[in-house]
N, C-alpha and C positions, 0 to 999 in steps of 0.2 A: 416368289420366283428367285429373288437373290439369294434366300435361304437355300433351296433346292440346288442352285448353281454351285454353292460352297460345298454343300454336301457331295456333289459330283467330283468337284475337284480332289477333296479329300480323298475319296474312295479310289480316284484314279492315282493319286499319289501313294496311297498304301499298296495298291496292287502291283504298282511298279516296283515299290521297296520289296515286297515280297517276291516278285520275279528276280530281283537282284540276289536276294538271300538264297533262293532256291538254287540260282546258277553258281554261286559260291561254294554251296553245299555239295552242289554236284561235281564241281571242280575238286573239291578237297577228297571227295569219295573216289573219283577217278584216279587221283595221284597216289591214295592210300591202296587202290586196287593194283595199280601198276608196281608199286613197292612189294606188294605181297607175291604178285606174279615172279618178281626178280628173287624174292626169297625162296619161292618154291624151288628154283634150280639150286640153290645151296641146301635146304633143308630135306631134300629127297635123299640125300647122303649123311649129313649131319643131323642126326635124329637124337632123339633122347636116349639112346642106349651109348652115346659116348661118354668117356670117363669125364670130360670137361663139360660143364652145363651150358652147351650152346643155346638150346631153347629157352634158357631161363631170362634171356634179353627181352622176352615178350612180357616179362614181369616187371620191366623198368621202363623208363620214359623213351628208350631208344626203341621200344617194340610197340608204342601205342599206334595202332594201324588207322586209327580214326583221325588222328592228327596229320595234317598235309607236311608238317616239317619233320616227321619222322623218317630217318633215313632207311635205305635197303643195306643188305648185306654188301652190295657193290658200292655203295656210297662211300663205305669206310675200307673194303678190302680191295676195291678196284674191279674193273670187269673180269680179271683173271682168266682170260680166253684159254690161256695154255693149261691151266690148271683144270678148266671144264673139259675142253676138247682134246688135251694132251699136246706134246711138243715132241716131233719126229727127231729133234736133235738132242733130246735128253732121254735117259733111260728112267723109266718109272714115270710117276705124276708130278708135274711142275708144281713149285709153291705158288700160292696165290700172290697177286702183285704187292700187296700189303699184309703183312702177318704181324700181329700184336704180341708182345710178350718181353721177356727181360732175359739177358744172358744167363742170370742164375735160375731162370724159370725154364718150364718146359713148353713146347709149343709142337707137340707130336713129333712127327719125323722131319719137321721143316725148321730151319733157324729161323730167328725172328728178324723183321727188318731193321735197318738202321733207325736209331732213336729219331733222327731227323725226318725220316720219311712217316713213320708213325705218327710223329706230332704233327706234321703237316696235314695229315689225314682229319686229325682231331681238330685242328684250328681252322679248317676249312668252314666248320660250324662255330666252333667255340672260339672266336676271335673278337666277340664284340663286346664282351664282358670286361667292365673296368677293373676286375680283379686280375686280368691277363694282360694289362696295358703294358707291364714292365717284364714281360717273360722272355722277350727277345733281348739277350746280353744278360740274363739273370744267372744267379749260380747254378741252378738246376739245369737250365738250358745249356750252357756252356759246359755242363759236366756230362751231357749226352744222357740226361735222365728223361726216359720217356713218360709219357702219361700213363702207359699201363704199367709202370713201375709201382705207381701208387693206387690207380683206379682198376676196378674190375668192371668192365663194361658188361660182360653176360651174366654177371651174377645179380641176384634180386637185392643182395644186400652189400652194398659198396661200403667196404670197413672203414676207408679214409673219410667217408663224409658222415660218420656215425661217431659222436663223442666218445662213446664206450669203447671202441675198437681203433680209434684213430690212431693213438700212441704206439699201437702194436705196429702198424705200417711204417710210422716215422722212425721208430728205435730199430727197426731191419737195417737201417743204415747208420742212423746217429746212435752207436753203442756207447759213446761217453757219456751221452744226456740221459740214456737208460740207466747206467750206474748210479749217476748224480741223482736221479729221482728216487732212488731207494735209500737215500741219506736220511739222517733223523730230521732234518728241517727241509721241507719241500712245500711246494704249492700242492694243493689237493689233487694231483694228478691221477693218481691211483682210483679216486672215488669217481673220477669223469667230470668233475666241477670246472677244472681247469685243463685245456687240451692245447696242443701246439698251435691249432690255428687261432686261438684267441690272441696270441702274439705275434705269430709269423705269418705272412702270405706266400706259400710254396710256389705260387706262379710268378713271383717276382715282386720286386719293392725299391722305392727310391731311397730308403733308408739302408742302414748296416743289418746285416746278418738276416736278410729278407724279413725284417720287421714291418708290421703294418702301418706304424707311424714313421716320421722321418728321424726319429732319434728314439735312444733307449728311454729316456726320461718321459717323453711324450707317450710311449707304449705303456709304461708302467702307471701314469695317470689314468689310463682308461680304467683301470680298477680301483687304484689307491688315489682317489680323489681328494681326499684329505690332506695328502702331502703335498698338493699342487700349490697352495699358498692364493694370492701373494701374502708375503709376510714382511712384517715391518723390520726384522732382523733376519736375514737369510744366511743359511749354512752353505757355503759356496759349493763343496764337494757333493751335497745332495741335490743342489739345483743344477749343476752340471752334468752329473751322470750318476744313475744308481748304482752302476756297476763298480763305483768307485769303493763303496763298502759291502754291496750285496753280489751274490752269485744267483742267478735266477733258477737253475735247474736242481739245486739241492746243495745242503751244506751240512756238516755236522755241529754246526754252530748256530743256535736260534738267535733272531730270526733272519735265517738265510745269509748270515755275515760270513765275510771271506776270513776274518780273524777275530779273536776275543779281544774286548778292551781290557786293559789301556794299549794294547799293542797295536790295534787297528787304528786308533786315534794318534799314536806316536808315529806313524807313518807319514803324517803330515806336520804334527804338533811335536815336534822333536826336542824341545826343551823343558826341563823340569819347572814347577811352580816357583820354587825357591821360597816357599811360605815359611813364615817364622812362628808358626802356630805349633807349639809343643806336641801335639797330637799327630802332627804330620811328620815328626822326625824320623830319621832313619834308626836301624838297630844300634849304632854308635851312640845314639843320644847326643848330648852336647859335648862341644870340644871348643875348649877355651873360652866357656861362656857364652859361645854363640850356637844357635840349632844348626844342626848339620843340614845338607841338602836334603830334602825330603825323599823318601823312595816309595812311589805308589806299589811296588811290589811287595814290599816289607808290610805296609799298611793294609794291604788287600783292598784297597779302593778302586773301583771302577769310574771312568769319567762320567758315566751316565747317572751315579749317584747325585752329582750336582748339576751337570750339564744334560738335562733330561730332554730338552726341546731340540733334539738334534737336526730335525729337518727344518727348523724355523720358528721364530716366537713373534708374536703379535703383542705382547706385554712391553709397556713403556720402559720397564726396567729389565728387559730380557736381551740386552746387547751381548751378553756372553751364554746366551741360550740357557740360563738358568731357570727361567720360567715362562 
């Protein structure tokens, strides 16, 4: 009898759980059906024959009607009563409440809404992601950059979310970085192995230049971990900021250096070695029995020939970064 009682309890629990699941499924289906009905008001005019791919949204996450979180057309564009029913105070059809697009783009016969209005519509759903914590007050937000400036909501393929095409979107505004990326020494941007979002968070950051980390050096260490250390003998400029010597988007001096040695080194180390080694003498040779001040330019020596461990050394005798 005790065993039979336990079986009955388990069956009752499973039956109750199944009822809850069915109820949740019904709610999700009902929500999806309501969204589809709202969409039908728009899609009866905005069909596949339009130039812009309106119906392609159903190939994206915004068009999955089996998901209760999926928005309807009105969720983003507003109820747009005047657009649907007409406005007696206005000649012709009124614009939707919220129309996405950019000033340089086209939005049919209507001008796009202000960037703040567009972004408010997007952030009504996309405000809980940690990547957008610093959006308010960020460079793009204060510069009136709209989400639609980078993202294509109705397109099955959003270029900015694909490594192969992301740089096309960023370079549309950042033309200086586009030019730098075509120099001799660059990150493998053209091959799609390194893209803007590997270093930058376009939605805002606590670091400079929208970097994903708090400093330039921390961001570089995300890939260049071998330069992190800790080192017994540190080279202060390398520890302080990689930009002291390197330029990240491209250079005509490998490896991404801002200038050639010894000129780059001389920006900090501004005194000659004053070596008495004859091989280090200048073109004047000796003067009065004394070796002249050595000329690095004459001997053609680069600092890296001797000081090869420029990022730091762990050798007990590496105080001068020789080894």
